[in-house]
C-alpha beads as a LAMMPS data file, in Angstrom:
LAMMPS data file: protein, C-alpha beads

304 atoms
303 bonds

1 atom types
1 bond types

-500.0 500.0 xlo xhi
-500.0 500.0 ylo yhi
-500.0 500.0 zlo zhi

Masses

1 110.0

Atoms # bond

1 1 1 -319.955 473.155 -187.635
2 1 1 -316.062 473.188 -188.165
3 1 1 -316.123 471.240 -184.538
4 1 1 -318.577 468.415 -186.117
5 1 1 -316.310 468.159 -189.025
6 1 1 -313.118 467.539 -186.830
7 1 1 -314.800 465.180 -184.829
8 1 1 -315.827 463.242 -188.159
9 1 1 -312.307 463.431 -189.355
10 1 1 -311.174 462.276 -186.499
11 1 1 -313.262 459.163 -186.233
12 1 1 -312.144 458.220 -189.897
13 1 1 -308.551 458.411 -188.712
14 1 1 -309.075 456.507 -185.862
15 1 1 -311.674 453.978 -187.996
16 1 1 -308.550 453.852 -190.646
17 1 1 -305.576 453.142 -188.118
18 1 1 -307.989 450.130 -186.416
19 1 1 -308.389 448.593 -189.993
20 1 1 -304.572 448.770 -190.916
21 1 1 -303.659 447.656 -187.531
22 1 1 -305.999 444.399 -188.084
23 1 1 -304.617 444.247 -191.497
24 1 1 -301.032 444.323 -190.102
25 1 1 -301.879 441.881 -187.613
26 1 1 -303.693 439.514 -189.975
27 1 1 -300.526 440.043 -192.448
28 1 1 -298.179 438.745 -189.421
29 1 1 -300.657 436.084 -188.577
30 1 1 -300.493 434.863 -192.405
31 1 1 -296.876 435.113 -192.568
32 1 1 -296.461 433.350 -189.232
33 1 1 -298.666 430.507 -190.697
34 1 1 -296.643 430.359 -193.821
35 1 1 -293.533 430.326 -192.070
36 1 1 -294.793 427.021 -189.773
37 1 1 -296.107 425.372 -192.814
38 1 1 -292.461 426.070 -194.348
39 1 1 -290.657 424.967 -191.086
40 1 1 -292.855 421.592 -191.154
41 1 1 -292.109 420.926 -194.829
42 1 1 -288.581 421.717 -194.278
43 1 1 -288.479 419.520 -191.234
44 1 1 -289.806 416.315 -193.467
45 1 1 -286.913 414.033 -194.108
46 1 1 -285.283 413.856 -197.521
47 1 1 -285.469 410.318 -197.590
48 1 1 -289.273 410.411 -197.188
49 1 1 -291.309 407.125 -195.471
50 1 1 -289.362 404.420 -194.359
51 1 1 -290.309 400.997 -192.823
52 1 1 -288.002 399.183 -190.736
53 1 1 -288.660 395.522 -191.042
54 1 1 -287.185 393.637 -188.077
55 1 1 -287.101 389.921 -188.511
56 1 1 -286.241 387.451 -185.879
57 1 1 -286.975 383.914 -184.388
58 1 1 -287.892 381.903 -181.499
59 1 1 -287.632 378.611 -180.454
60 1 1 -288.192 376.836 -176.825
61 1 1 -284.650 375.336 -176.811
62 1 1 -282.983 378.835 -177.514
63 1 1 -285.229 381.117 -174.946
64 1 1 -282.448 381.339 -172.131
65 1 1 -279.927 382.180 -174.640
66 1 1 -282.183 384.597 -176.209
67 1 1 -282.925 386.615 -173.226
68 1 1 -279.164 386.849 -172.007
69 1 1 -277.275 387.237 -175.393
70 1 1 -279.818 386.920 -178.058
71 1 1 -282.577 389.130 -180.128
72 1 1 -284.334 389.818 -176.797
73 1 1 -281.025 390.972 -175.068
74 1 1 -280.295 393.406 -178.279
75 1 1 -284.008 395.136 -178.081
76 1 1 -283.873 395.648 -174.595
77 1 1 -280.139 396.954 -173.979
78 1 1 -279.206 398.166 -177.468
79 1 1 -282.174 399.421 -179.542
80 1 1 -283.468 401.998 -176.745
81 1 1 -280.260 404.209 -177.168
82 1 1 -279.781 403.275 -181.110
83 1 1 -283.504 404.527 -181.311
84 1 1 -283.029 407.834 -179.196
85 1 1 -279.778 409.032 -180.846
86 1 1 -281.247 408.571 -184.442
87 1 1 -283.554 410.557 -186.343
88 1 1 -284.049 408.074 -189.101
89 1 1 -284.994 405.275 -186.500
90 1 1 -287.471 407.467 -184.772
91 1 1 -289.233 408.447 -187.910
92 1 1 -289.458 405.005 -189.444
93 1 1 -292.697 402.903 -188.848
94 1 1 -291.960 399.631 -187.355
95 1 1 -292.918 396.196 -187.917
96 1 1 -291.647 392.776 -186.331
97 1 1 -291.942 389.522 -188.196
98 1 1 -291.092 386.766 -185.771
99 1 1 -290.753 382.974 -186.820
100 1 1 -292.062 381.563 -183.571
101 1 1 -294.025 382.760 -180.656
102 1 1 -293.735 386.242 -179.719
103 1 1 -294.514 386.186 -175.843
104 1 1 -295.027 388.668 -173.530
105 1 1 -291.493 389.467 -172.344
106 1 1 -290.464 389.680 -176.040
107 1 1 -293.240 392.196 -176.480
108 1 1 -292.132 394.222 -173.649
109 1 1 -288.551 394.417 -175.150
110 1 1 -290.332 395.576 -178.600
111 1 1 -292.013 398.268 -176.998
112 1 1 -288.718 399.317 -175.094
113 1 1 -286.682 399.173 -178.386
114 1 1 -289.210 401.324 -179.912
115 1 1 -291.184 403.463 -177.760
116 1 1 -293.858 405.735 -178.325
117 1 1 -295.018 403.634 -181.287
118 1 1 -297.684 401.361 -182.372
119 1 1 -295.450 398.501 -183.635
120 1 1 -297.181 395.747 -185.771
121 1 1 -295.802 392.341 -184.912
122 1 1 -296.292 389.530 -186.909
123 1 1 -295.574 385.511 -185.913
124 1 1 -296.081 382.617 -187.568
125 1 1 -294.661 379.061 -187.341
126 1 1 -291.031 378.759 -187.370
127 1 1 -290.307 376.769 -190.789
128 1 1 -286.471 376.349 -189.539
129 1 1 -283.281 377.347 -191.162
130 1 1 -282.926 378.628 -194.712
131 1 1 -286.521 378.812 -195.365
132 1 1 -287.144 380.649 -192.182
133 1 1 -284.715 383.452 -193.591
134 1 1 -286.398 383.790 -196.931
135 1 1 -290.220 383.846 -196.094
136 1 1 -290.473 387.411 -194.205
137 1 1 -289.682 389.450 -197.226
138 1 1 -291.573 387.012 -199.602
139 1 1 -294.723 387.240 -197.258
140 1 1 -294.516 390.860 -196.504
141 1 1 -294.489 391.717 -200.184
142 1 1 -297.347 389.432 -200.980
143 1 1 -299.377 390.929 -198.209
144 1 1 -298.647 394.553 -199.486
145 1 1 -296.386 395.637 -196.173
146 1 1 -294.084 397.563 -198.477
147 1 1 -296.791 399.304 -200.282
148 1 1 -296.419 403.230 -199.718
149 1 1 -292.851 403.327 -198.525
150 1 1 -289.993 405.024 -200.038
151 1 1 -287.418 402.548 -198.277
152 1 1 -287.644 399.465 -196.569
153 1 1 -284.707 398.602 -194.070
154 1 1 -284.477 394.746 -193.283
155 1 1 -282.558 393.886 -190.350
156 1 1 -282.300 391.352 -187.452
157 1 1 -282.502 392.589 -183.826
158 1 1 -278.680 392.011 -183.180
159 1 1 -277.840 394.037 -186.159
160 1 1 -277.562 397.677 -184.752
161 1 1 -277.633 401.075 -186.689
162 1 1 -275.278 402.884 -184.413
163 1 1 -274.888 405.930 -186.658
164 1 1 -277.482 407.079 -188.921
165 1 1 -275.820 409.604 -190.592
166 1 1 -274.373 407.623 -193.554
167 1 1 -277.296 405.514 -194.351
168 1 1 -279.697 408.754 -194.018
169 1 1 -277.657 410.504 -196.518
170 1 1 -277.621 407.556 -198.927
171 1 1 -281.228 407.090 -198.393
172 1 1 -281.766 410.719 -199.327
173 1 1 -280.205 410.245 -202.654
174 1 1 -282.724 409.983 -205.842
175 1 1 -279.889 408.244 -207.777
176 1 1 -280.076 405.023 -205.352
177 1 1 -282.274 402.244 -204.926
178 1 1 -280.639 399.858 -202.593
179 1 1 -277.900 400.363 -199.606
180 1 1 -276.435 396.635 -199.118
181 1 1 -273.213 394.961 -197.733
182 1 1 -271.605 392.760 -199.753
183 1 1 -270.411 389.260 -198.218
184 1 1 -267.223 388.840 -200.325
185 1 1 -266.151 392.495 -201.230
186 1 1 -265.355 394.455 -198.075
187 1 1 -265.344 398.352 -198.685
188 1 1 -262.082 399.814 -197.469
189 1 1 -262.641 400.719 -193.659
190 1 1 -261.683 404.330 -193.977
191 1 1 -263.359 405.233 -196.866
192 1 1 -267.162 406.490 -196.677
193 1 1 -269.645 404.416 -198.117
194 1 1 -269.732 404.614 -201.539
195 1 1 -271.373 404.006 -204.882
196 1 1 -270.767 400.716 -207.010
197 1 1 -270.833 402.026 -210.425
198 1 1 -269.910 398.791 -212.224
199 1 1 -273.638 397.192 -211.402
200 1 1 -272.109 393.945 -209.654
201 1 1 -272.355 392.762 -206.007
202 1 1 -270.811 389.459 -205.151
203 1 1 -273.437 388.500 -202.485
204 1 1 -275.819 390.513 -200.457
205 1 1 -275.819 390.179 -196.634
206 1 1 -279.362 389.258 -195.576
207 1 1 -279.046 390.177 -191.986
208 1 1 -279.381 394.097 -192.975
209 1 1 -280.338 395.565 -196.560
210 1 1 -282.112 398.398 -197.348
211 1 1 -283.981 398.959 -200.714
212 1 1 -286.823 400.793 -202.563
213 1 1 -289.829 398.407 -203.014
214 1 1 -290.713 400.653 -205.939
215 1 1 -287.572 399.661 -207.842
216 1 1 -288.582 396.170 -207.840
217 1 1 -291.243 394.145 -209.579
218 1 1 -293.879 392.206 -207.949
219 1 1 -292.952 388.883 -206.772
220 1 1 -289.404 389.723 -206.453
221 1 1 -288.959 388.048 -202.920
222 1 1 -290.781 384.890 -203.751
223 1 1 -289.202 381.828 -202.447
224 1 1 -287.179 380.234 -205.305
225 1 1 -289.741 377.353 -206.840
226 1 1 -286.872 375.166 -206.754
227 1 1 -286.480 375.293 -202.899
228 1 1 -287.151 372.070 -201.019
229 1 1 -285.688 370.238 -197.760
230 1 1 -284.702 367.273 -200.061
231 1 1 -282.666 369.689 -202.074
232 1 1 -281.373 372.223 -199.668
233 1 1 -280.075 370.159 -196.913
234 1 1 -277.701 367.942 -198.853
235 1 1 -274.101 368.452 -198.851
236 1 1 -273.141 372.167 -199.451
237 1 1 -276.308 373.207 -201.105
238 1 1 -277.265 375.086 -198.131
239 1 1 -274.179 377.544 -198.823
240 1 1 -274.150 377.322 -202.599
241 1 1 -277.229 376.656 -204.146
242 1 1 -279.264 380.225 -204.959
243 1 1 -282.453 378.304 -204.366
244 1 1 -281.236 377.215 -200.895
245 1 1 -279.063 380.220 -199.329
246 1 1 -280.751 383.144 -198.139
247 1 1 -277.803 385.559 -199.323
248 1 1 -278.061 384.226 -202.805
249 1 1 -281.715 384.180 -202.916
250 1 1 -282.061 387.961 -201.948
251 1 1 -279.159 388.746 -204.238
252 1 1 -281.344 387.202 -206.841
253 1 1 -284.437 389.250 -205.518
254 1 1 -282.144 392.276 -205.802
255 1 1 -280.782 391.860 -209.373
256 1 1 -282.681 394.660 -210.897
257 1 1 -281.055 397.000 -208.605
258 1 1 -277.574 395.468 -208.846
259 1 1 -277.799 395.535 -212.751
260 1 1 -278.523 398.991 -212.665
261 1 1 -275.753 400.002 -210.401
262 1 1 -278.207 402.272 -208.542
263 1 1 -276.835 401.184 -204.847
264 1 1 -274.210 401.551 -202.568
265 1 1 -272.163 399.351 -200.105
266 1 1 -271.802 400.222 -196.599
267 1 1 -268.422 400.179 -195.034
268 1 1 -267.593 396.681 -193.230
269 1 1 -264.652 394.580 -192.421
270 1 1 -263.240 391.015 -193.944
271 1 1 -263.633 389.261 -190.730
272 1 1 -266.328 387.197 -189.085
273 1 1 -267.538 385.945 -192.760
274 1 1 -270.690 387.520 -193.915
275 1 1 -271.469 390.235 -191.435
276 1 1 -271.564 393.897 -191.438
277 1 1 -269.018 394.990 -188.917
278 1 1 -265.806 396.846 -188.071
279 1 1 -264.652 400.191 -186.401
280 1 1 -265.754 402.320 -189.125
281 1 1 -269.072 400.772 -189.695
282 1 1 -272.235 402.754 -189.095
283 1 1 -274.015 399.297 -188.817
284 1 1 -272.771 396.593 -186.684
285 1 1 -273.823 392.724 -186.626
286 1 1 -271.578 391.795 -183.726
287 1 1 -272.742 389.760 -180.662
288 1 1 -270.101 390.755 -178.604
289 1 1 -271.551 394.328 -178.839
290 1 1 -274.076 393.339 -176.478
291 1 1 -271.806 394.033 -173.451
292 1 1 -270.713 397.513 -174.421
293 1 1 -273.667 398.893 -176.636
294 1 1 -275.314 400.744 -173.799
295 1 1 -272.302 402.540 -172.916
296 1 1 -270.980 403.400 -176.736
297 1 1 -274.577 404.499 -177.934
298 1 1 -275.242 406.736 -174.930
299 1 1 -272.220 408.644 -175.288
300 1 1 -271.950 408.597 -178.947
301 1 1 -268.583 407.116 -178.979
302 1 1 -269.733 403.934 -181.464
303 1 1 -267.839 405.308 -184.553
304 1 1 -265.360 407.887 -185.456

Bonds

1 1 1 2
2 1 2 3
3 1 3 4
4 1 4 5
5 1 5 6
6 1 6 7
7 1 7 8
8 1 8 9
9 1 9 10
10 1 10 11
11 1 11 12
12 1 12 13
13 1 13 14
14 1 14 15
15 1 15 16
16 1 16 17
17 1 17 18
18 1 18 19
19 1 19 20
20 1 20 21
21 1 21 22
22 1 22 23
23 1 23 24
24 1 24 25
25 1 25 26
26 1 26 27
27 1 27 28
28 1 28 29
29 1 29 30
30 1 30 31
31 1 31 32
32 1 32 33
33 1 33 34
34 1 34 35
35 1 35 36
36 1 36 37
37 1 37 38
38 1 38 39
39 1 39 40
40 1 40 41
41 1 41 42
42 1 42 43
43 1 43 44
44 1 44 45
45 1 45 46
46 1 46 47
47 1 47 48
48 1 48 49
49 1 49 50
50 1 50 51
51 1 51 52
52 1 52 53
53 1 53 54
54 1 54 55
55 1 55 56
56 1 56 57
57 1 57 58
58 1 58 59
59 1 59 60
60 1 60 61
61 1 61 62
62 1 62 63
63 1 63 64
64 1 64 65
65 1 65 66
66 1 66 67
67 1 67 68
68 1 68 69
69 1 69 70
70 1 70 71
71 1 71 72
72 1 72 73
73 1 73 74
74 1 74 75
75 1 75 76
76 1 76 77
77 1 77 78
78 1 78 79
79 1 79 80
80 1 80 81
81 1 81 82
82 1 82 83
83 1 83 84
84 1 84 85
85 1 85 86
86 1 86 87
87 1 87 88
88 1 88 89
89 1 89 90
90 1 90 91
91 1 91 92
92 1 92 93
93 1 93 94
94 1 94 95
95 1 95 96
96 1 96 97
97 1 97 98
98 1 98 99
99 1 99 100
100 1 100 101
101 1 101 102
102 1 102 103
103 1 103 104
104 1 104 105
105 1 105 106
106 1 106 107
107 1 107 108
108 1 108 109
109 1 109 110
110 1 110 111
111 1 111 112
112 1 112 113
113 1 113 114
114 1 114 115
115 1 115 116
116 1 116 117
117 1 117 118
118 1 118 119
119 1 119 120
120 1 120 121
121 1 121 122
122 1 122 123
123 1 123 124
124 1 124 125
125 1 125 126
126 1 126 127
127 1 127 128
128 1 128 129
129 1 129 130
130 1 130 131
131 1 131 132
132 1 132 133
133 1 133 134
134 1 134 135
135 1 135 136
136 1 136 137
137 1 137 138
138 1 138 139
139 1 139 140
140 1 140 141
141 1 141 142
142 1 142 143
143 1 143 144
144 1 144 145
145 1 145 146
146 1 146 147
147 1 147 148
148 1 148 149
149 1 149 150
150 1 150 151
151 1 151 152
152 1 152 153
153 1 153 154
154 1 154 155
155 1 155 156
156 1 156 157
157 1 157 158
158 1 158 159
159 1 159 160
160 1 160 161
161 1 161 162
162 1 162 163
163 1 163 164
164 1 164 165
165 1 165 166
166 1 166 167
167 1 167 168
168 1 168 169
169 1 169 170
170 1 170 171
171 1 171 172
172 1 172 173
173 1 173 174
174 1 174 175
175 1 175 176
176 1 176 177
177 1 177 178
178 1 178 179
179 1 179 180
180 1 180 181
181 1 181 182
182 1 182 183
183 1 183 184
184 1 184 185
185 1 185 186
186 1 186 187
187 1 187 188
188 1 188 189
189 1 189 190
190 1 190 191
191 1 191 192
192 1 192 193
193 1 193 194
194 1 194 195
195 1 195 196
196 1 196 197
197 1 197 198
198 1 198 199
199 1 199 200
200 1 200 201
201 1 201 202
202 1 202 203
203 1 203 204
204 1 204 205
205 1 205 206
206 1 206 207
207 1 207 208
208 1 208 209
209 1 209 210
210 1 210 211
211 1 211 212
212 1 212 213
213 1 213 214
214 1 214 215
215 1 215 216
216 1 216 217
217 1 217 218
218 1 218 219
219 1 219 220
220 1 220 221
221 1 221 222
222 1 222 223
223 1 223 224
224 1 224 225
225 1 225 226
226 1 226 227
227 1 227 228
228 1 228 229
229 1 229 230
230 1 230 231
231 1 231 232
232 1 232 233
233 1 233 234
234 1 234 235
235 1 235 236
236 1 236 237
237 1 237 238
238 1 238 239
239 1 239 240
240 1 240 241
241 1 241 242
242 1 242 243
243 1 243 244
244 1 244 245
245 1 245 246
246 1 246 247
247 1 247 248
248 1 248 249
249 1 249 250
250 1 250 251
251 1 251 252
252 1 252 253
253 1 253 254
254 1 254 255
255 1 255 256
256 1 256 257
257 1 257 258
258 1 258 259
259 1 259 260
260 1 260 261
261 1 261 262
262 1 262 263
263 1 263 264
264 1 264 265
265 1 265 266
266 1 266 267
267 1 267 268
268 1 268 269
269 1 269 270
270 1 270 271
271 1 271 272
272 1 272 273
273 1 273 274
274 1 274 275
275 1 275 276
276 1 276 277
277 1 277 278
278 1 278 279
279 1 279 280
280 1 280 281
281 1 281 282
282 1 282 283
283 1 283 284
284 1 284 285
285 1 285 286
286 1 286 287
287 1 287 288
288 1 288 289
289 1 289 290
290 1 290 291
291 1 291 292
292 1 292 293
293 1 293 294
294 1 294 295
295 1 295 296
296 1 296 297
297 1 297 298
298 1 298 299
299 1 299 300
300 1 300 301
301 1 301 302
302 1 302 303
303 1 303 304
């Protein structure tokens, strides 16, 4: 009897140990699962969902120049390295809008610039200068392409984000709805990108701008009703008339954000007119950059 009792007791102890072992293994598995879920949650970018809205154009008379020095050349030579070094650019969805045909060579350049992604490409007839610069945002908003995104970054292929740190930090801020470049007020080159607390911006650069779609009313990007070729290609209207000039039209579209003061200005220098550039600028719109972008972006020596 005593022997039977000892055997039974040993069996109960062994069973309890196996149950305890399974429980501990299960606990570790559950803790591990929670840790992995937590890692994924912590890894999610603070700036949310971003759409990179790349706007370009093509014209038969400019094909050679475009291949050598223009938008296609920047897509082939500068963007692959810029994308590779930037989490912001790798995280973003990409949509390319072209005023004019996107041929096989241009599509190959787009695929090289934004590898591993299903890039949406929209090509429409080229309406010409001025209107061609205003229509992309108007059509995108009307078609709902911005819906569901926390931020939209609109830029041209020859505008390169060579250091995403300052921009990513600004997009992560909950007190900002826009990141702009002012054509006429140039931020101190040695200062960080800064807030503009006064709610004023002179003229927003249209070749690079970032905004929260939710901060703007529907129809904000509609082409001005007063636009017409007769009005806009007379005298200085294309430069000064808000219904004709793309920068002035964009500034008016972004007026709710500007009035709120919930925006930041990127560093830029006063040269070259309405461009974002300069040695300290994290975004560069400089055509000569095509000759050095691959080397600088690969080595990380684009900015200091």
